[in-house]
C-alpha positions in Angstrom: 0.0 0.0 0.0 1.4 3.4 -1.0 0.9 6.1 1.5 -0.3 9.5 0.4 0.5 12.8 2.1 -2.9 14.5 2.2 -1.2 17.7 3.0 0.0 17.8 -0.6 -3.3 17.6 -2.5 -2.9 19.6 -5.7 -4.8 22.9 -5.9 -7.4 23.4 -8.6 -6.2 24.5 -12.0 -9.6 25.6 -13.2 -12.5 27.7 -11.8 -15.2 25.9 -9.9 -17.6 26.9 -12.7 -15.7 25.1 -15.4 -17.0 21.7 -16.6 -13.8 19.8 -15.9 -13.5 21.1 -12.4 -15.4 18.1 -10.8 -13.5 15.6 -12.9 -10.2 17.1 -11.8 -11.4 17.1 -8.2 -12.4 13.4 -8.4 -8.9 12.6 -9.8 -7.3 14.4 -6.9 -9.5 12.8 -4.2 -9.6 9.2 -5.5 -6.2 8.2 -4.3 -6.8 9.8 -0.9 -10.2 8.0 -0.5 -8.7 4.7 -1.7 -6.0 5.0 0.9 -8.5 5.7 3.6 -10.6 2.7 2.6 -7.5 0.5 2.3 -6.4 1.5 5.8 -9.9 1.0 7.2 -10.1 -2.5 5.7 -6.6 -3.4 6.9 -7.8 -2.5 10.4 -10.6 -5.0 10.1 -13.5 -2.9 9.0 -15.8 -3.9 6.2 -14.8 -1.8 3.1 -18.4 -1.3 1.8 -19.6 -0.1 5.2 -16.6 2.2 5.5 -17.4 3.7 2.1 -21.0 4.2 3.2 -19.7 5.9 6.4 -17.6 8.3 4.3 -20.6 9.2 2.2 -22.6 9.8 5.3 -19.9 12.0 6.9 -19.4 14.0 3.7 -23.2 14.7 3.5 -23.2 15.7 7.1 -20.4 18.2 6.5 -22.7 20.0 4.0 -25.8 19.8 6.1 -24.0 21.0 9.2 -23.3 24.3 7.5 -19.6 23.6 6.9 -19.8 24.4 3.2 -16.9 26.3 1.6 -17.7 30.0 2.1 -15.6 30.8 -1.0 -18.0 29.0 -3.3 -21.2 28.7 -1.2 -21.3 25.0 -1.9 
């Protein structure tokens, strides 16, 4: 398992309004999420349930009002 330094996530190269912005963001986040799920599974947790927990926590971040104030997302 390769480890990723999440402190070195590449910054966006496009404006949030551009069509490729989300695709670029997915490309940047995929290895981080894969590592989190790999580490969780290695610790003995079910990978599918861990992925669900990540989705739940991500949705809660938005509903708790922790959206990015720069983009109002």
